[in-house]
Legacy VTK file of the C-alpha trace (Angstrom):
# vtk DataFile Version 3.0
C-alpha trace
ASCII
DATASET POLYDATA
POINTS 102 float
-0.363 0.421 0.210
0.710 3.319 -0.796
2.111 6.005 1.968
-0.918 8.057 0.384
-3.084 5.791 1.156
-2.394 4.917 5.558
-2.092 9.444 5.663
-6.305 8.718 3.597
-6.695 6.079 5.705
-5.290 6.889 9.705
-6.891 10.416 7.975
-10.453 8.677 8.190
-9.809 6.787 11.744
-8.615 10.301 13.016
-11.778 11.633 12.154
-14.198 8.508 12.961
-12.526 7.856 17.023
-13.065 12.044 17.368
-16.799 11.716 16.374
-16.891 8.668 18.297
-15.855 10.848 21.307
-17.784 13.037 20.515
-20.731 11.534 20.383
-20.035 9.945 23.775
-19.390 13.315 25.285
-22.429 14.600 23.912
-24.823 12.231 24.693
-23.356 10.886 28.696
-25.251 12.744 31.361
-24.061 15.085 33.443
-25.540 13.565 36.938
-24.686 9.857 37.224
-27.880 9.946 38.693
-29.164 10.099 35.037
-29.168 6.873 32.876
-27.422 6.444 30.107
-29.187 6.828 26.702
-27.480 4.154 25.586
-28.447 0.358 26.059
-25.962 -1.535 27.043
-25.347 -3.392 23.753
-24.510 -0.616 22.243
-22.385 0.862 24.228
-20.414 -2.294 24.277
-20.135 -2.187 20.411
-19.229 1.509 21.392
-16.340 0.080 23.110
-15.459 -2.173 19.805
-15.358 0.339 17.702
-12.950 2.726 19.820
-10.568 -1.149 20.263
-9.914 -1.546 16.220
-9.710 2.070 15.126
-6.955 1.617 18.336
-5.659 -1.108 17.288
-5.359 0.265 13.068
-3.511 3.103 13.890
-1.186 1.058 15.760
-0.777 -1.406 12.962
0.058 1.694 10.798
2.597 2.601 12.531
4.134 -0.056 12.781
4.647 -0.258 9.152
5.670 3.189 8.929
8.212 2.551 11.869
6.766 4.591 14.434
6.737 3.942 17.873
3.288 4.947 19.487
2.703 4.265 23.170
-0.512 1.750 24.139
-1.506 4.916 26.081
-0.760 9.090 27.173
1.594 10.175 29.453
0.535 13.100 31.461
2.278 16.036 31.867
2.923 15.431 35.803
3.358 11.880 35.373
7.105 10.758 35.491
8.769 9.511 32.274
10.660 6.598 33.363
12.823 7.108 30.224
16.735 7.325 31.398
17.923 10.657 29.950
21.818 11.294 30.273
23.159 14.459 29.026
25.573 14.453 26.714
27.819 16.832 29.588
27.009 14.707 32.726
28.643 11.913 30.267
31.652 13.907 29.461
32.690 14.565 32.920
32.993 10.736 33.899
34.847 10.395 30.793
38.773 10.141 31.915
40.256 12.656 29.652
42.602 11.686 26.763
45.632 13.947 27.874
46.082 11.626 30.395
46.261 8.298 29.255
50.571 8.128 28.385
51.639 10.192 31.552
51.205 7.326 34.452
LINES 1 103
102 0 1 2 3 4 5 6 7 8 9 10 11 12 13 14 15 16 17 18 19 20 21 22 23 24 25 26 27 28 29 30 31 32 33 34 35 36 37 38 39 40 41 42 43 44 45 46 47 48 49 50 51 52 53 54 55 56 57 58 59 60 61 62 63 64 65 66 67 68 69 70 71 72 73 74 75 76 77 78 79 80 81 82 83 84 85 86 87 88 89 90 91 92 93 94 95 96 97 98 99 100 101
């Protein structure tokens, strides 16, 4: 498949996810005392749709060689990546000038 096909497919998936999410947001009662207007089977179908969209987006990303996270990372969440600055590496490395001095 061409990159253009993936781009179009990705745009369709994003639009579907946003539209479906917007519909759910609009019909969800703001007061938890009210019952959802959707039946349990419809709620399960919506969850399945979100799952299928996410799975296809993951496949497209893998085929493109892009790594995606399974879940979003919030700004106040601790970053689990171990980032090391170049300056700290240079500070811990022995100086090249010291090689022949001993």
